[in-house]
N, C-alpha and C positions, 0 to 999 in steps of 0.2 A: 322265637328267640332267631334270629337270622344266621347263615352259617359263615358270614363273612365279618371280618373288622368293619371295613370300608362302607358308609350308608351313599353321603355324597359329598366328593373332593373337587375343587374346581383344579387344580394342578395334579400332577400324576408324575409328584417329585419320589421316588423309592431310594431308598438306602440299603445297604447291607454293610454290616459287622460280626462277629463273635461277639457272642454273649458274657458278659465279666461275672455276671452274676442269673440265677435261674429265672427268667422273663416271662410271662404269660402275654397271650395276647391280648391286646387291649390296655395293657399299661404305658404311660408315657413315659417314656426314654430320655437319656442324655447320653450323648457321645462325648467318649474320654479316650483321648489318643485317638486310638482305631479300633474302639470296643463302645458295647451300649451296656448302660447300666440303668436299671429302673430311677426315674428323678426322685434326688434323696432329699429336697428342702422341703419340708411343711409348709404351705401355706404360700408358697410362692409359685410364679408364672415362668415354665421353663422360658428359655431365650429362643427355641426353636421347638413348636409342638410337634412332635417325633412319635407315633405310637404303633405300638408291635402290631404286626398283620399274624393273620394266622399262616402256620407253613405249608402252604396248599401245596406247593411243589412236591413236598413229601407224604401227600393227602390226608396232612393232620387237621385236627378239627379246631374249635377256638377253644375247648375245655384241654389240649394241650401244651404244655411249655416246654421253653427251649432250655436244655442244661446248659451248664456253664461251657462255653468252648464253641457248642453248636453255632450255625449262621443265622444270623435274626434277619429276618425280613419287614422294614420297618418303611411307613408312609407321612411323609410331612403333611402337617394340614395347616388352613389358614382362615380366615376369620368369616365365618359363615357356612364352613364347613362340616360334615356329623359324621359321627362314627359309634360303635359300641366300646364302651369303657367299663371299667369294673369298679363297683361304686362298695367302697369299705362296709365289712361287717359293722351291724348294731346303726349303721345308717339309715334315715330318714330325708326320702329328698320331693318335694312337689313338683307338679307339672311348671316349667319354667322357671324353678329353683334354681339359684348360682349354686356351682360346684369352683373346689382348688383341688390342690393335690395334695396327697396326702404326707409326702416324702416316703411314699414306697411305690409308687407308680401307679395307684389308684387314686379314685377321688372320695371327697368326703363334703358335705352340705358345707356353707361359708358360716361364717359365725360374723356377732354384730365386729364392723369395722372393719372386714373383708374385702377384698375385688376380687368377684369371681372372672374366672379365666374360662369357665365351660357353662352352658344354661342345660339342664336337663330337658329332653325333648315329651319325655312324659314322667309319670307320677311315681317311685320305687319307695315300698317300705321293706328294707331290711332289717331292721329292727331285730327278730325275732330269729334270726340265723345262727346266733351263738357267735362265736370270737373268732371265727377264719373265713368263714363262707363268704365270699364276695358274690355279688349281685348283676349281672348286666344290665347296662342305661346306656339309652340310646343319647348321644351328645350334640353341643351345637358349641362350634370356638368361638367364643367371645372375641372382638378388639382388643387393642391394649390400653 
């Protein structure tokens, strides 16, 4: 596992805003007014692929979440960009498997009839981790 979220990004657009909820690095975010919250709609594509980064300015690692009110550092990702995301507990995803938002800022494998927004760049079995443990997953952003 790397020590940062970004793997390959074509654009260098970064955003900063206070956290309206607890936010972990690798979570898919939404911007609400002047704050960030986890992307909250299960199975939908965010209007903007905005991903929380680690707080490197404070020397924090990937496992350190932002508390409510903390300044969150995030990056905008586009089609073809790659980053580490958090795979929901209990999920299994194959190499090149389709992924979609869980509605909690994390990702899950797509089910029949859903259009994936992300593609797994590695296979991960997170089915034996219980109900709360997320797994890191290398993903690529797919087009609209």
